[in-house]
C-alpha positions in Angstrom: 132.6 98.9 171.8 135.7 98.9 169.7 136.2 101.1 166.7 138.9 102.6 164.6 139.0 106.3 163.9 140.6 107.4 160.6 141.7 110.9 160.2 142.3 112.4 156.8 143.7 115.8 156.0 142.1 117.2 152.9 142.6 120.8 151.8 143.2 122.0 155.4 140.1 120.2 156.7 140.2 117.2 159.0 137.8 114.4 158.1 137.3 111.7 160.7 135.6 108.4 159.7 134.4 105.9 162.2 135.5 102.6 160.7 133.1 100.6 162.9 130.5 100.7 160.1 133.1 99.1 157.7 133.2 95.9 159.6 130.9 93.4 158.0 128.1 92.0 160.1 127.0 88.4 159.9 123.5 87.2 160.5 123.0 83.5 161.3 119.6 81.9 161.6 119.1 78.4 162.9 115.7 76.6 163.2 114.5 75.0 166.4 116.1 71.6 167.1 119.0 72.2 164.7 122.6 72.9 165.4 123.5 76.6 165.3 127.1 77.4 164.4 128.7 80.8 164.4 132.4 81.5 163.7 135.0 83.9 162.7 137.7 82.8 160.3 140.0 85.6 161.6 139.4 87.2 165.0 136.7 86.7 167.6 133.0 86.9 167.7 131.6 90.3 168.8 127.8 89.8 169.4 125.5 92.6 168.4 122.2 90.8 169.0 120.9 87.3 169.6 117.2 86.5 169.9 115.1 83.4 170.1 111.4 83.0 169.1 109.5 84.0 166.0 109.1 87.4 164.4 107.7 86.4 161.0 105.8 83.6 159.3 108.4 82.8 156.6 111.7 82.1 158.5 112.1 78.4 159.3 108.7 77.6 157.9 109.3 74.9 155.3 106.9 72.0 155.9 105.8 73.5 159.3 102.0 73.6 159.8 100.5 77.1 159.8 99.3 76.9 163.3 102.9 76.5 164.5 104.2 79.6 162.7 101.2 82.0 162.9 102.2 83.4 166.3 104.8 86.1 165.6 106.3 88.9 167.6 107.3 86.6 170.4 111.0 86.5 170.9 113.4 86.9 173.8 117.0 87.8 174.1 119.2 84.7 173.7 121.4 85.2 176.8 123.1 81.9 176.4 124.7 83.1 173.1 126.1 86.2 174.8 127.4 84.2 177.8 129.0 81.4 175.8 129.9 82.7 172.4 131.0 86.3 172.7 134.8 86.6 172.4 135.4 83.2 171.0 136.4 82.3 167.5 133.7 79.7 167.1 130.6 78.5 168.9 127.8 75.9 168.4 124.7 75.0 170.3 121.4 73.1 169.8 118.6 75.6 169.3 115.9 74.7 171.8 113.4 76.1 174.3 115.2 74.1 177.0 118.3 76.3 176.3 116.6 79.7 175.8 113.2 79.4 177.6 109.9 79.4 175.7 108.7 82.9 174.7 105.9 81.4 172.6 104.6 77.9 173.5 103.3 75.7 170.7 105.1 77.9 168.2 108.0 76.7 166.0 110.9 79.0 166.8 114.4 79.9 165.6 117.5 81.8 166.8 118.8 84.9 165.0 122.4 85.9 165.8 123.9 89.1 164.5 127.6 89.5 165.1 130.9 90.7 163.6 134.4 89.4 163.7 136.9 91.5 165.4 140.6 91.1 164.7 143.2 91.4 167.5 144.5 94.4 165.6 141.4 96.5 166.2 141.8 99.3 168.8 
C-alpha cells in the first residue's frame, strides 16, 4: 500500500498526517450484461475492492422483476478485475456470470469496483 507521510513542525511538536486518506476513491457500478469501464485520467488504477453479485434491492433494479432482485447478500470477490485492471490507466469488461462466476443464480447482478488513482509521484 502506498502512502505519503507529511510531517509538520508546530510549536515544537511534530504532527504526522497520513495522506492516504486524502486520495479520492472512485466507486463504479455496472449492471449485468453492460460494459464496465474504470479509468484514471492521471496515474494508474489501485483497486481497493471489487465484488460481483447483489447486496441490495435498489442498485441496477430499473425495470427488473422483483423476483430477480429479491435475493441480496450474495456477492463474490471479482478476481478478474484485480487480475486485469489493477495498475493500468483504464480497463473495460462485460459484466457477466461467465466472467465472474454465479454467486446467486436467477438473480440480476452487478459489479461494484472501488479504486483510487495513483500518480507516479506517490511514494
